C-alpha positions as a Markdown table, in Angstrom:
| # | Residue | x | y | z |
|---|---|---|---|---|
| 1 | Met | -25.4 | 5.3 | 6.0 |
| 2 | Arg | -21.9 | 3.6 | 5.3 |
| 3 | Arg | -21.4 | -0.1 | 6.0 |
| 4 | Val | -17.9 | -1.2 | 6.5 |
| 5 | Val | -17.4 | -4.9 | 5.5 |
| 6 | Val | -14.2 | -6.8 | 5.6 |
| 7 | Pro | -14.7 | -10.6 | 5.1 |
| 8 | Val | -15.2 | -11.2 | 1.3 |
| 9 | Ser | -17.7 | -13.9 | 1.9 |
| 10 | Ala | -19.8 | -11.7 | 4.2 |
| 11 | Leu | -19.8 | -9.1 | 1.4 |
| 12 | Cys | -20.9 | -11.5 | -1.2 |
| 13 | Val | -23.8 | -12.6 | 0.9 |
| 14 | Leu | -24.7 | -8.9 | 1.6 |
| 15 | Leu | -24.6 | -7.8 | -1.9 |
| 16 | Thr | -25.8 | -10.9 | -3.6 |
| 17 | Ala | -23.5 | -9.9 | -6.4 |
| 18 | Cys | -21.0 | -12.7 | -6.5 |
| 19 | Ala | -23.1 | -14.7 | -8.9 |
| 20 | Gly | -25.0 | -12.0 | -10.6 |
| 21 | Glu | -26.6 | -8.7 | -10.7 |
| 22 | Ala | -26.7 | -6.6 | -7.4 |
| 23 | Glu | -30.4 | -6.0 | -6.2 |
| 24 | Pro | -31.3 | -2.4 | -6.3 |
| 25 | Glu | -31.3 | -0.1 | -3.2 |
| 26 | Gln | -35.0 | 0.1 | -2.1 |
| 27 | Asp | -34.6 | 3.9 | -1.6 |
| 28 | Gly | -33.2 | 4.4 | -4.9 |
| 29 | Ala | -29.7 | 5.1 | -3.9 |
| 30 | Arg | -26.9 | 3.3 | -5.6 |
| 31 | Thr | -24.0 | 1.5 | -3.9 |
| 32 | Leu | -20.3 | 1.8 | -4.8 |
| 33 | Val | -18.0 | -1.1 | -3.7 |
| 34 | Ile | -14.4 | -0.3 | -2.9 |
| 35 | Gly | -11.8 | -2.9 | -2.4 |
| 36 | Ala | -8.7 | -1.2 | -1.0 |
| 37 | Tyr | -5.4 | -2.0 | 0.7 |
| 38 | Thr | -5.2 | -1.3 | 4.4 |
| 39 | Thr | -3.6 | 2.0 | 4.8 |
| 40 | Pro | -6.2 | 4.4 | 3.4 |
| 41 | Arg | -8.9 | 3.2 | 5.9 |
| 42 | Glu | -9.0 | 6.2 | 8.1 |
| 43 | Val | -8.9 | 9.0 | 5.3 |
| 44 | Met | -11.5 | 7.1 | 3.4 |
| 45 | Asn | -13.9 | 6.7 | 6.2 |
| 46 | Asp | -13.4 | 10.1 | 7.8 |
| 47 | His | -13.1 | 12.2 | 4.7 |
| 48 | Leu | -13.3 | 10.8 | 1.1 |
| 49 | Ile | -16.6 | 8.8 | 1.5 |
| 50 | Pro | -18.6 | 11.5 | 3.1 |
| 51 | Lys | -17.3 | 14.2 | 0.9 |
| 52 | Phe | -17.8 | 12.3 | -2.3 |
| 53 | Gln | -21.5 | 11.6 | -1.1 |
| 54 | Glu | -22.0 | 15.2 | -0.5 |
| 55 | Ala | -20.6 | 16.3 | -3.8 |
| 56 | Trp | -22.4 | 13.6 | -5.9 |
| 57 | Leu | -25.8 | 14.5 | -4.2 |
| 58 | Ala | -25.2 | 18.3 | -4.9 |
| 59 | Lys | -24.4 | 17.6 | -8.5 |
| 60 | Thr | -27.0 | 15.0 | -9.4 |
| 61 | Gly | -29.5 | 14.8 | -6.5 |
| 62 | Glu | -28.6 | 11.1 | -6.2 |
| 63 | Arg | -27.6 | 9.4 | -2.8 |
| 64 | Val | -24.6 | 7.0 | -2.9 |
| 65 | Glu | -23.9 | 4.4 | -0.4 |
| 66 | Phe | -20.6 | 2.6 | 0.1 |
| 67 | Glu | -19.5 | -0.8 | 0.8 |
| 68 | Thr | -15.8 | -0.9 | 1.8 |
| 69 | Ser | -13.1 | -3.8 | 2.2 |
| 70 | Phe | -9.7 | -3.3 | 3.5 |
| 71 | Gln | -7.0 | -5.9 | 3.5 |
| 72 | Ala | -3.6 | -6.5 | 2.5 |
| 73 | Ser | -3.0 | -5.4 | -1.3 |
| 74 | Gly | -2.1 | -8.7 | -2.8 |
| 75 | Ser | -4.8 | -10.5 | -0.9 |
| 76 | Gln | -7.4 | -7.8 | -1.9 |
| 77 | Ala | -6.3 | -8.2 | -5.6 |
| 78 | Arg | -6.6 | -12.0 | -5.5 |
| 79 | Ala | -10.1 | -11.7 | -3.7 |
| 80 | Ile | -11.3 | -9.3 | -6.5 |
| 81 | Ala | -10.0 | -11.7 | -9.2 |
| 82 | Gly | -11.6 | -14.6 | -7.4 |
| 83 | Gly | -15.1 | -13.2 | -7.3 |
| 84 | Phe | -15.3 | -10.3 | -4.7 |
| 85 | Glu | -17.1 | -7.9 | -7.0 |
| 86 | Ala | -15.5 | -4.5 | -6.1 |
| 87 | Asp | -16.4 | -1.6 | -8.4 |
| 88 | Val | -13.0 | 0.2 | -7.5 |
| 89 | Ala | -9.6 | -1.1 | -6.4 |
| 90 | Trp | -7.3 | 1.1 | -4.6 |
| 91 | Leu | -4.2 | -0.8 | -4.2 |
| 92 | Ser | -0.7 | -0.5 | -3.0 |
| 93 | Leu | 1.2 | -1.3 | -6.2 |
| 94 | Glu | 0.9 | -1.6 | -9.9 |
| 95 | Pro | 1.3 | -5.5 | -10.1 |
| 96 | Asp | -1.7 | -6.0 | -8.2 |
| 97 | Val | -3.7 | -3.9 | -10.6 |
| 98 | Gln | -2.2 | -6.1 | -13.3 |
| 99 | Thr | -3.6 | -9.1 | -11.6 |
| 100 | Leu | -7.1 | -7.8 | -12.3 |
| 101 | Val | -6.1 | -6.7 | -15.9 |
| 102 | Asp | -4.9 | -10.2 | -16.5 |
| 103 | Ala | -8.2 | -11.6 | -15.0 |
| 104 | Gly | -10.0 | -9.6 | -17.7 |
| 105 | Leu | -11.8 | -7.5 | -15.1 |
| 106 | Ile | -10.1 | -4.2 | -16.1 |
| 107 | Thr | -10.9 | -3.7 | -19.7 |
| 108 | Arg | -10.0 | -0.1 | -20.3 |
| 109 | Asp | -6.5 | 1.7 | -19.8 |
| 110 | Trp | -6.5 | 2.3 | -16.2 |
| 111 | Arg | -3.3 | 4.4 | -16.8 |
| 112 | Ala | -5.0 | 6.9 | -19.0 |
| 113 | Thr | -5.4 | 9.6 | -16.3 |
| 114 | Pro | -3.3 | 12.9 | -15.8 |
| 115 | Thr | -1.4 | 10.9 | -13.0 |
| 116 | Lys | -1.2 | 7.7 | -14.9 |
| 117 | Gly | -3.5 | 6.0 | -12.5 |
| 118 | Val | -1.6 | 6.9 | -9.2 |
| 119 | Val | -3.7 | 8.4 | -6.6 |
| 120 | Ser | -1.5 | 8.6 | -3.7 |
| 121 | Ser | 2.1 | 8.4 | -2.8 |
| 122 | Ser | 4.3 | 7.8 | 0.3 |
| 123 | Val | 7.9 | 6.7 | 1.1 |
| 124 | Val | 9.2 | 3.7 | 3.0 |
| 125 | Val | 10.6 | 4.8 | 6.4 |
| 126 | Ile | 11.6 | 3.1 | 9.7 |
| 127 | Gly | 9.5 | 3.5 | 12.7 |
| 128 | Val | 11.3 | 3.2 | 16.1 |
| 129 | Arg | 10.5 | 3.4 | 19.9 |
| 130 | Pro | 10.4 | 6.9 | 21.4 |
| 131 | Gly | 13.9 | 8.3 | 21.8 |
| 132 | Asn | 15.1 | 5.8 | 19.3 |
| 133 | Pro | 16.8 | 3.8 | 22.0 |
| 134 | Lys | 18.5 | 1.4 | 19.5 |
| 135 | Gly | 20.0 | 4.2 | 17.6 |
| 136 | Val | 18.7 | 3.2 | 14.3 |
| 137 | Thr | 19.6 | 5.7 | 11.7 |
| 138 | Asp | 19.6 | 3.8 | 8.4 |
| 139 | Trp | 18.9 | 0.6 | 6.6 |
| 140 | Ala | 22.2 | -1.0 | 7.7 |
| 141 | Asp | 21.4 | -0.6 | 11.5 |
| 142 | Leu | 18.4 | -3.0 | 10.9 |
| 143 | Gly | 20.9 | -5.8 | 10.3 |
| 144 | Lys | 22.7 | -5.3 | 13.5 |
| 145 | Pro | 22.5 | -7.9 | 16.3 |
| 146 | Gly | 19.9 | -7.1 | 19.1 |
| 147 | Ile | 17.5 | -5.3 | 16.7 |
| 148 | Glu | 14.0 | -6.8 | 16.3 |
| 149 | Val | 12.4 | -5.7 | 13.1 |
| 150 | Leu | 8.9 | -6.0 | 11.8 |
| 151 | Thr | 7.9 | -6.0 | 8.1 |
| 152 | Pro | 5.0 | -7.8 | 6.5 |
| 153 | Asn | 4.8 | -10.9 | 4.2 |
| 154 | Val | 5.8 | -10.1 | 0.6 |
| 155 | Arg | 3.4 | -12.9 | -0.6 |
| 156 | Thr | 0.4 | -11.1 | 0.7 |
| 157 | Ser | 1.5 | -7.5 | 1.2 |
| 158 | Gly | 2.1 | -4.9 | -1.4 |
| 159 | Gly | 3.6 | -2.7 | 1.6 |
| 160 | Ala | 6.2 | -5.6 | 2.3 |
| 161 | Met | 7.2 | -5.5 | -1.4 |
| 162 | Trp | 7.8 | -1.8 | -1.2 |
| 163 | Asn | 9.7 | -2.3 | 2.1 |
| 164 | Val | 12.1 | -4.7 | 0.1 |
| 165 | Leu | 12.6 | -2.3 | -2.7 |
| 166 | Gly | 13.5 | 0.4 | -0.1 |
| 167 | Val | 16.4 | -1.7 | 1.2 |
| 168 | Val | 17.5 | -3.3 | -2.0 |
| 169 | Gly | 17.3 | 0.0 | -4.0 |
| 170 | Ala | 19.4 | 2.0 | -1.4 |
| 171 | Ala | 22.0 | -0.8 | -1.5 |
| 172 | Arg | 22.0 | -0.8 | -5.4 |
| 173 | Arg | 22.5 | 2.8 | -5.4 |
| 174 | Gly | 25.5 | 2.9 | -3.2 |
| 175 | His | 23.8 | 4.2 | 0.1 |
| 176 | Val | 24.4 | 1.0 | 2.2 |
| 177 | Gly | 28.0 | 0.9 | 1.9 |
| 178 | Ala | 30.0 | 1.6 | -1.4 |
| 179 | Asp | 29.3 | -1.8 | -2.9 |
| 180 | Thr | 26.4 | -1.5 | -5.6 |
| 181 | Ser | 26.4 | -5.1 | -6.7 |
| 182 | Glu | 23.4 | -7.3 | -6.6 |
| 183 | Ala | 25.2 | -9.7 | -4.2 |
| 184 | His | 25.7 | -6.9 | -1.8 |
| 185 | Ala | 22.0 | -5.8 | -1.9 |
| 186 | Glu | 21.0 | -9.5 | -1.3 |
| 187 | Ala | 23.4 | -9.6 | 1.8 |
| 188 | Val | 21.9 | -6.3 | 3.2 |
| 189 | Leu | 18.5 | -7.5 | 2.7 |
| 190 | Ala | 19.4 | -10.9 | 4.3 |
| 191 | Gly | 20.9 | -9.0 | 7.2 |
| 192 | Val | 17.6 | -7.2 | 7.8 |
| 193 | Leu | 15.4 | -10.4 | 7.4 |
| 194 | Gln | 17.5 | -12.2 | 9.8 |
| 195 | Asn | 16.2 | -9.9 | 12.6 |
| 196 | Val | 12.6 | -9.8 | 11.4 |
| 197 | Arg | 10.6 | -11.0 | 14.5 |
| 198 | Val | 7.1 | -11.1 | 13.0 |
| 199 | Met | 5.8 | -11.1 | 9.3 |
| 200 | Asp | 2.2 | -10.1 | 9.2 |
| 201 | Lys | -0.2 | -10.2 | 6.6 |
| 202 | Gly | -0.3 | -6.6 | 5.7 |
| 203 | Ala | 1.1 | -3.2 | 6.6 |
| 204 | Arg | -1.7 | -2.3 | 9.2 |
| 205 | Asp | -1.4 | -5.7 | 10.7 |
| 206 | Ser | 2.4 | -5.1 | 11.2 |
| 207 | Met | 1.7 | -1.7 | 12.6 |
| 208 | Ile | -0.8 | -3.1 | 15.1 |
| 209 | Ser | 2.0 | -5.6 | 16.2 |
| 210 | Phe | 4.3 | -2.7 | 16.8 |
| 211 | Glu | 1.7 | -0.8 | 18.7 |
| 212 | Lys | 1.4 | -3.8 | 21.1 |
| 213 | Gly | 5.1 | -3.5 | 21.9 |
| 214 | Ile | 6.7 | -6.2 | 19.6 |
| 215 | Gly | 9.9 | -5.2 | 18.0 |
| 216 | Asp | 12.3 | -2.4 | 18.2 |
| 217 | Ala | 11.7 | -1.2 | 14.6 |
| 218 | Ile | 9.2 | -1.3 | 11.9 |
| 219 | Ile | 9.7 | -0.9 | 8.1 |
| 220 | Ser | 6.4 | 0.8 | 6.8 |
| 221 | Tyr | 4.7 | 3.4 | 4.8 |
| 222 | Glu | 5.5 | 6.9 | 6.0 |
| 223 | Asn | 1.7 | 7.6 | 6.3 |
| 224 | Glu | 1.2 | 4.5 | 8.6 |
| 225 | Leu | 3.4 | 6.2 | 11.1 |
| 226 | Val | 1.5 | 9.5 | 10.8 |
| 227 | Val | -1.8 | 7.7 | 11.4 |
| 228 | Ala | -0.4 | 5.9 | 14.3 |
| 229 | Ala | 0.8 | 9.2 | 15.9 |
| 230 | Leu | -2.5 | 10.9 | 15.2 |
| 231 | Ala | -4.0 | 8.1 | 17.1 |
| 232 | Gly | -1.9 | 8.8 | 20.1 |
| 233 | Gln | 0.8 | 6.2 | 19.5 |
| 234 | Lys | 4.3 | 7.0 | 20.8 |
| 235 | Leu | 6.9 | 6.5 | 18.1 |
| 236 | Asp | 9.6 | 8.2 | 16.2 |
| 237 | Thr | 10.2 | 8.2 | 12.5 |
| 238 | Val | 13.6 | 7.5 | 10.9 |
| 239 | Ile | 14.0 | 8.6 | 7.3 |
| 240 | Pro | 16.7 | 6.6 | 5.6 |
| 241 | Lys | 19.1 | 8.5 | 3.5 |
| 242 | Ser | 17.9 | 6.6 | 0.5 |
| 243 | Thr | 14.4 | 5.3 | 0.1 |
| 244 | Val | 11.8 | 4.4 | -2.6 |
| 245 | Ile | 8.8 | 6.6 | -3.4 |
| 246 | Ile | 5.6 | 4.5 | -3.2 |
| 247 | Gln | 3.0 | 4.9 | -5.8 |
| 248 | Asn | -0.5 | 3.7 | -5.1 |
| 249 | Pro | -2.8 | 3.2 | -8.0 |
| 250 | Ala | -6.7 | 3.0 | -8.2 |
| 251 | Ala | -8.7 | 1.6 | -11.0 |
| 252 | Val | -12.3 | 1.0 | -11.9 |
| 253 | Ile | -13.1 | -2.7 | -12.2 |
| 254 | Asp | -14.9 | -2.5 | -15.4 |
| 255 | Val | -16.7 | -5.8 | -15.5 |
| 256 | Tyr | -18.1 | -5.4 | -12.2 |
| 257 | Ala | -18.9 | -1.8 | -12.2 |
| 258 | Gln | -20.8 | -2.3 | -15.6 |
| 259 | Arg | -22.6 | -5.4 | -14.0 |
| 260 | His | -23.8 | -3.3 | -11.1 |
| 261 | Gly | -24.7 | -0.2 | -13.2 |
| 262 | Val | -22.2 | 2.1 | -11.5 |
| 263 | Thr | -19.5 | 2.7 | -14.1 |
| 264 | Asp | -20.3 | 6.4 | -13.9 |
| 265 | Leu | -19.9 | 6.4 | -10.2 |
| 266 | Ala | -16.8 | 4.5 | -10.2 |
| 267 | Asp | -15.2 | 6.7 | -12.8 |
| 268 | Ala | -16.2 | 9.9 | -10.8 |
| 269 | Phe | -14.8 | 8.5 | -7.5 |
| 270 | Val | -11.4 | 7.6 | -9.1 |
| 271 | Ala | -11.2 | 11.1 | -10.5 |
| 272 | Phe | -12.2 | 12.6 | -7.2 |
| 273 | Leu | -9.3 | 11.0 | -5.6 |
| 274 | Thr | -6.8 | 13.3 | -7.3 |
| 275 | Glu | -8.8 | 16.6 | -6.8 |
| 276 | Pro | -6.7 | 19.1 | -4.9 |
| 277 | Ala | -9.1 | 19.0 | -1.9 |
| 278 | Gln | -8.8 | 15.4 | -1.6 |
| 279 | Gln | -5.1 | 15.3 | -2.1 |
| 280 | Ala | -4.9 | 17.8 | 0.7 |
| 281 | Ala | -6.8 | 15.5 | 3.0 |
| 282 | Leu | -4.7 | 12.5 | 2.0 |
| 283 | Ala | -1.7 | 14.8 | 3.0 |
| 284 | Arg | -3.2 | 15.2 | 6.5 |
| 285 | Tyr | -3.1 | 11.4 | 6.8 |
| 286 | Gly | 0.5 | 11.4 | 5.8 |
| 287 | Leu | -0.1 | 10.3 | 2.1 |
| 288 | Arg | 2.1 | 12.6 | -0.1 |
| 289 | Pro | 0.1 | 14.4 | -2.9 |
| 290 | Val | 0.4 | 13.2 | -6.7 |
| 291 | Val | -0.7 | 16.5 | -8.1 |
| 292 | Asp | 1.0 | 19.8 | -8.2 |
| 293 | Gly | 0.0 | 22.7 | -6.1 |
| 294 | Val | -1.2 | 20.9 | -3.0 |
| 295 | Pro | 0.5 | 22.0 | 0.2 |
| 296 | Val | 2.9 | 19.5 | 1.7 |
| 297 | Glu | 3.8 | 21.3 | 5.0 |
| 298 | Gly | 4.9 | 19.0 | 7.7 |
| 299 | Phe | 6.4 | 16.4 | 5.7 |
| 300 | Pro | 10.2 | 15.8 | 6.6 |
| 301 | Pro | 12.6 | 16.3 | 3.9 |
| 302 | Leu | 14.0 | 13.4 | 1.8 |
| 303 | Gly | 17.3 | 12.5 | 0.8 |
| 304 | Asp | 18.0 | 10.3 | -2.2 |
| 305 | Thr | 14.8 | 8.8 | -3.6 |
| 306 | Phe | 14.0 | 6.4 | -6.4 |
| 307 | Thr | 11.1 | 4.7 | -7.9 |
| 308 | Ala | 10.2 | 1.2 | -9.0 |
| 309 | Ala | 10.9 | 2.5 | -12.7 |
| 310 | Asp | 14.4 | 3.6 | -11.7 |
| 311 | Leu | 15.1 | -0.1 | -10.5 |
| 312 | Gly | 13.9 | -1.5 | -13.9 |
| 313 | Gly | 10.1 | -1.3 | -13.4 |
| 314 | Trp | 7.7 | -3.9 | -12.0 |
| 315 | Ala | 7.7 | -6.4 | -14.7 |
| 316 | Thr | 11.5 | -6.7 | -14.2 |
| 317 | Leu | 11.3 | -6.5 | -10.4 |
| 318 | Lys | 8.8 | -9.2 | -10.1 |
| 319 | Thr | 11.1 | -11.5 | -12.1 |
| 320 | Thr | 14.5 | -10.5 | -10.4 |
| 321 | Val | 13.4 | -9.7 | -7.0 |
| 322 | Phe | 10.0 | -11.4 | -6.0 |
| 323 | Glu | 9.7 | -14.4 | -8.3 |
| 324 | Asp | 10.4 | -17.8 | -6.5 |
| 325 | Gly | 14.0 | -18.4 | -6.2 |
| 326 | Ala | 14.9 | -14.7 | -6.9 |
| 327 | Leu | 16.8 | -12.2 | -4.8 |
| 328 | Tyr | 14.2 | -12.0 | -2.0 |
| 329 | Asp | 13.8 | -15.7 | -1.6 |
| 330 | Arg | 17.6 | -16.1 | -1.7 |
| 331 | Ala | 18.0 | -13.5 | 1.1 |
| 332 | Leu | 15.3 | -15.0 | 3.2 |
| 333 | Thr | 16.9 | -18.4 | 2.9 |
| 334 | Arg | 20.2 | -16.9 | 4.0 |
| 335 | Ala | 18.5 | -15.3 | 6.9 |
| 336 | Gln | 16.8 | -18.4 | 8.1 |
| 337 | Ser | 20.1 | -20.4 | 7.9 |
| 338 | Gly | 22.0 | -17.8 | 9.9 |
| 339 | Ala | 24.2 | -17.1 | 7.0 |
| 340 | Ala | 23.1 | -13.5 | 6.5 |
| 341 | Gly | 26.6 | -12.1 | 6.8 |
| 342 | Gln | 28.3 | -14.7 | 4.6 |
| 343 | Ala | 29.1 | -14.1 | 0.9 |
| 344 | Pro | 26.5 | -15.5 | -1.4 |
């Protein structure tokens, strides 16, 4: 049986582990607690959990049960740091894992894997209404009058931070006009933010708003649009000519996993995520593989791509783009004041 629990408070009560040891399962099965960002929900529940349970039972004769929580990546990291005793975190971006390292909860080198701790990948794209009635072809179009845009809140959502990097990085690399200056990147982002209709808490919440008919375009993970299409939603995908490669890390929360006596399970599950068969399953849900040799048929071709490292790395980006008063805040202030098109 798999129990899906979202509220942290409810999970704490259920596990009785927020203040001490988890009570053993009556039937001898152990429980693995996963705290994840919102977008892997379907592939986790439909494929990864049952396949891991099957493989572990065949290998060891032991049954494994799962508790899962899905919420915006930044919120999930803060919940785990604040006492939600997840054994494994699968998050949107490296800084959210660093939050758990800084909290003293991850004690080993979580990057010491063949994929440097990254288990899934995607790119930032633009979702539009069927037939693309607003004629959106690239980032600059999102700043035009009459376009209502959705993107989540960077203070809660890792996806929102990736979205910002998609716009800023493309501008810096000369793919949103010839100007590659920081001032131009700020102006481009301000133009997009000026048209944002709703800033939801996370990428999945933003997609739900779009599915309800809010907005003309949504900036999101490519895989979010794939999952929506698989669920029957009518939308089209626009691949910007320059966009950022999203890298999603997973890590064992050493202190909690040791406390619960499941470090071996947690290690095995994180390693399991990068096995070719599981990477192929991730691809079916729109997440691009991070290991070689996994078929990627069906993914649209990409133009110019870049990573967070290409923009200086997350330590630099947190200071220059996302710190209070940095590029994002300046762009948002300009957007809210109606001065997006003016020189900074």
